C-alpha positions as CSV (number, residue, x, y, z in Angstrom):
1,M,-6.2,-69.0,-52.0
2,G,-5.3,-71.9,-49.9
3,I,-5.6,-72.2,-46.0
4,D,-7.3,-69.2,-44.3
5,C,-4.8,-67.6,-41.9
6,V,-7.5,-68.1,-39.2
7,N,-7.1,-72.0,-39.6
8,C,-3.3,-71.9,-40.2
9,P,-1.9,-75.1,-38.5
10,L,1.2,-73.3,-37.5
11,R,-0.7,-70.9,-35.3
12,A,-1.5,-73.9,-33.0
13,N,2.1,-74.5,-32.3
14,S,3.4,-73.2,-29.0
15,L,6.6,-72.0,-30.7
16,F,4.8,-69.2,-32.4
17,Q,3.4,-66.1,-30.7
18,D,-0.3,-65.6,-31.0
19,M,-1.6,-62.6,-33.3
20,S,-4.1,-60.2,-32.1
21,P,-7.3,-60.1,-34.1
22,N,-6.2,-56.9,-35.8
23,E,-2.9,-58.6,-36.8
24,L,-4.6,-61.7,-38.1
25,E,-7.0,-59.7,-40.3
26,F,-4.0,-57.9,-41.7
27,M,-2.4,-61.0,-42.4
28,R,-5.3,-62.4,-44.2
29,D,-5.3,-59.4,-46.5
30,F,-1.5,-59.4,-46.8
31,K,-1.3,-63.2,-47.9
32,S,-2.0,-63.4,-51.8
33,G,-2.0,-67.1,-52.2
34,E,0.0,-70.3,-51.8
35,I,2.3,-72.3,-54.1
36,E,3.7,-75.8,-54.0
37,V,7.4,-76.4,-54.9
38,E,9.0,-79.6,-56.0
39,P,12.3,-81.1,-54.5
40,G,15.3,-79.4,-56.0
41,E,13.3,-76.4,-57.3
42,P,14.8,-73.0,-56.6
43,I,12.5,-70.7,-54.4
44,L,14.8,-67.6,-54.5
45,V,18.1,-67.1,-56.4
46,E,21.1,-65.3,-55.1
47,G,21.8,-62.0,-57.1
48,Q,18.2,-61.8,-58.3
49,G,15.3,-59.9,-57.1
50,S,11.8,-61.3,-56.2
51,P,8.3,-60.0,-56.4
52,R,7.2,-62.3,-53.7
53,L,8.1,-63.2,-50.1
54,F,7.1,-66.6,-48.5
55,T,6.4,-68.2,-45.2
56,V,7.0,-72.0,-45.1
57,L,3.8,-73.8,-44.4
58,D,5.0,-77.4,-45.0
59,G,8.3,-79.0,-46.1
60,M,12.0,-78.5,-45.9
61,G,14.6,-76.9,-47.8
62,L,18.2,-75.1,-47.6
63,R,19.4,-71.5,-47.6
64,F,23.0,-71.3,-49.1
65,K,25.5,-69.1,-50.8
66,A,27.3,-70.4,-53.8
67,L,30.7,-69.8,-55.4
68,E,31.3,-69.6,-59.1
69,D,33.1,-72.9,-59.1
70,G,30.0,-74.7,-57.6
71,R,31.1,-74.9,-54.0
72,R,28.6,-73.6,-51.5
73,Q,28.1,-72.6,-47.8
74,V,24.8,-73.8,-46.5
75,L,23.5,-71.2,-44.1
76,N,20.8,-73.0,-42.4
77,F,17.9,-75.7,-42.9
78,V,14.6,-74.2,-43.9
79,M,11.7,-75.6,-41.9
80,P,8.0,-74.7,-41.4
81,G,7.4,-71.2,-40.2
82,D,10.5,-69.6,-41.7
83,F,10.0,-66.4,-43.5
84,L,11.9,-66.2,-46.9
85,G,12.8,-63.3,-49.3
86,L,13.2,-60.6,-46.6
87,Q,16.6,-59.4,-48.5
88,A,14.8,-59.0,-51.7
89,G,11.9,-57.5,-49.9
90,V,13.8,-54.5,-48.4
91,G,16.5,-54.5,-51.0
92,K,17.0,-55.0,-54.8
93,E,18.2,-58.6,-54.7
94,M,18.8,-61.7,-52.6
95,G,22.2,-62.2,-51.0
96,H,21.6,-66.1,-50.9
97,S,19.5,-68.8,-52.6
98,V,16.8,-70.9,-51.2
99,E,16.0,-74.4,-52.5
100,A,13.4,-76.9,-51.8
101,T,14.7,-80.3,-50.4
102,T,11.3,-81.9,-50.1
103,R,8.0,-80.8,-51.7
104,M,7.1,-77.6,-50.1
105,R,4.0,-75.5,-49.6
106,L,4.5,-71.8,-49.2
107,C,2.2,-68.9,-48.2
108,V,2.8,-66.1,-50.8
109,F,3.1,-62.3,-50.0
110,Q,3.6,-59.6,-52.6
111,R,6.6,-57.4,-52.2
112,A,4.7,-54.4,-53.3
113,D,2.5,-54.8,-50.3
114,F,5.5,-55.4,-47.9
115,F,6.1,-51.7,-46.8
116,S,2.4,-51.4,-45.7
117,L,3.6,-53.2,-42.7
118,F,5.6,-50.1,-41.5
119,S,2.9,-47.6,-42.1
120,I,-0.4,-49.4,-41.0
121,Q,0.8,-52.5,-38.9
122,P,3.8,-51.4,-36.8
123,S,3.6,-54.5,-34.5
124,R,4.0,-56.8,-37.6
125,A,6.8,-54.5,-38.8
126,Y,8.5,-55.1,-35.5
127,D,8.1,-58.9,-35.9
128,V,9.9,-58.7,-39.2
129,T,12.8,-56.8,-37.4
130,W,12.8,-59.5,-34.6
131,I,13.1,-62.3,-37.3
132,A,15.9,-60.5,-39.1
133,A,17.8,-60.0,-35.7
134,T,17.4,-63.6,-34.7
135,E,18.7,-64.9,-38.0
136,E,21.7,-62.7,-37.6
137,R,22.3,-64.0,-34.2
138,F,22.0,-67.6,-35.4
139,L,24.5,-66.9,-38.2
140,G,26.9,-65.5,-35.5
141,E,26.7,-68.6,-33.5
142,A,27.2,-70.8,-36.5
143,L,30.3,-68.9,-37.5
144,A,31.6,-69.2,-33.9
145,S,30.9,-73.0,-34.3
146,V,32.8,-73.2,-37.7
147,G,35.6,-71.2,-36.3
148,Q,36.2,-72.6,-32.9
149,R,34.7,-76.0,-32.5
150,S,36.4,-79.2,-33.4
151,A,34.7,-81.4,-36.3
152,I,32.9,-83.6,-33.6
153,E,31.8,-80.6,-31.5
154,R,30.5,-78.9,-34.6
155,I,28.4,-81.8,-35.8
156,A,27.1,-82.2,-32.4
157,W,26.1,-78.5,-32.2
158,G,24.5,-78.8,-35.6
159,L,22.5,-82.0,-34.8
160,V,21.4,-80.4,-31.5
161,Q,20.1,-77.2,-33.3
162,I,18.3,-79.2,-36.0
163,F,16.7,-81.7,-33.7
164,E,15.6,-79.3,-31.2
165,R,14.1,-76.9,-33.6
166,A,12.2,-79.8,-35.4
167,R,10.9,-81.1,-32.0
168,L,9.4,-77.8,-31.1
169,L,7.7,-77.7,-34.5
170,G,6.2,-81.1,-33.8
171,M,8.2,-82.9,-36.6
172,T,9.8,-85.5,-34.5
173,E,8.5,-88.9,-33.3
174,G,10.1,-89.8,-30.1
175,N,13.8,-89.4,-30.6
176,T,13.7,-89.7,-34.4
177,L,13.4,-87.0,-37.1
178,F,12.7,-87.6,-40.8
179,F,15.8,-85.9,-42.2
180,P,15.8,-85.7,-46.1
181,Y,19.2,-84.1,-46.6
182,R,22.4,-85.3,-47.7
183,Q,25.6,-85.6,-45.6
184,Q,27.1,-83.1,-48.1
185,D,24.5,-80.6,-47.0
186,L,25.6,-81.0,-43.2
187,A,29.3,-80.8,-44.4
188,D,28.6,-77.6,-46.3
189,T,26.8,-76.1,-43.2
190,L,29.7,-76.8,-40.9
191,G,32.7,-76.2,-43.1
192,L,33.9,-79.7,-43.2
193,S,34.7,-82.2,-46.0
194,L,32.3,-85.0,-46.9
195,V,34.7,-87.7,-45.8
196,H,35.4,-85.9,-42.4
197,T,31.6,-85.5,-41.8
198,N,31.0,-89.2,-42.5
199,K,33.9,-90.3,-40.3
200,T,32.7,-88.0,-37.4
201,L,29.0,-89.2,-37.8
202,A,30.4,-92.7,-37.4
203,K,32.0,-91.6,-34.1
204,L,28.8,-90.2,-32.8
205,R,27.2,-93.6,-33.7
206,E,29.9,-95.5,-31.8
207,R,29.4,-93.3,-28.7
208,Q,25.6,-94.0,-29.0
209,L,24.9,-90.3,-29.1
210,A,23.2,-90.0,-32.6
211,A,22.7,-92.0,-35.8
212,W,21.6,-90.8,-39.2
213,I,20.7,-93.7,-41.4
214,D,18.3,-93.8,-44.5
215,R,17.0,-90.2,-44.0
216,Q,16.2,-90.8,-40.3
217,L,18.0,-88.9,-37.6
218,T,17.9,-90.5,-34.3
219,I,19.2,-88.8,-31.1
220,H,20.0,-91.4,-28.5
221,D,21.4,-89.0,-26.0
222,I,20.5,-85.2,-26.5
223,E,22.1,-84.2,-23.1
224,G,25.4,-86.1,-24.2
225,L,25.3,-84.2,-27.4
226,R,24.6,-80.8,-25.8
227,K,27.6,-81.4,-23.5
228,L,29.8,-82.4,-26.4
229,A,28.7,-79.3,-28.4
230,M,29.2,-77.0,-25.3
231,V,25.5,-76.0,-25.5
232,G,23.9,-75.0,-22.2
233,R,20.9,-76.7,-20.8
234,G,18.5,-73.6,-21.6
235,P,16.1,-73.5,-24.4
236,L,17.8,-72.9,-27.9
237,L,14.6,-71.4,-29.2
238,R,12.2,-69.0,-27.7
239,E,8.7,-68.2,-28.8
240,R,8.8,-66.2,-32.0
241,P,6.5,-64.3,-34.4
242,L,4.8,-66.1,-37.3
243,M,4.5,-64.1,-40.7
């Protein structure tokens, strides 16, 4: 069965809203188990249905859409607390794929039980709607970045988003984050070539704003990155539900 929801380590994180006793009891019944996924293993596949939904308990991955020739658009980086499989939960199939980048541990929920949220636990159903709306908002911001920001502004925006999110999740040590992705993954997120991404990251290093070396992302000047990316000083993430 894995970790009891009462003892879930994510619940202690201030990024996630607390659950009422009733909601917590429901989640204990809703959760059907846990699985571990190895790096490179698919979790959900575009165009296919899934009998299960997941919450990331530990580890990192990628959401992406692929073209027939193998090119892909990375939608975002998957981190602890993310809820996966909602498209297949409410529809017949996934509109994108999800793949593990590191070893991941996932809480498992059965699709057959999903719609009980709407009938017996409306507060949790609202939380699912909130999560979907927030993901839609992020995709809108990402599209605006790809369409309107220059290459260096895009990468600055991406690094600020990634680092701030990881910091709130307690994944950083000082100004450094273990970042197990490839430069190609970042390029595929921001609509850039690998060569352009590499050259732009070098410019950020030269300006002493950020450095990504040997799977370690170090942010030397977060305010400088924010200014370059045209990101305001307010919080990028607000307290959110945990499924």
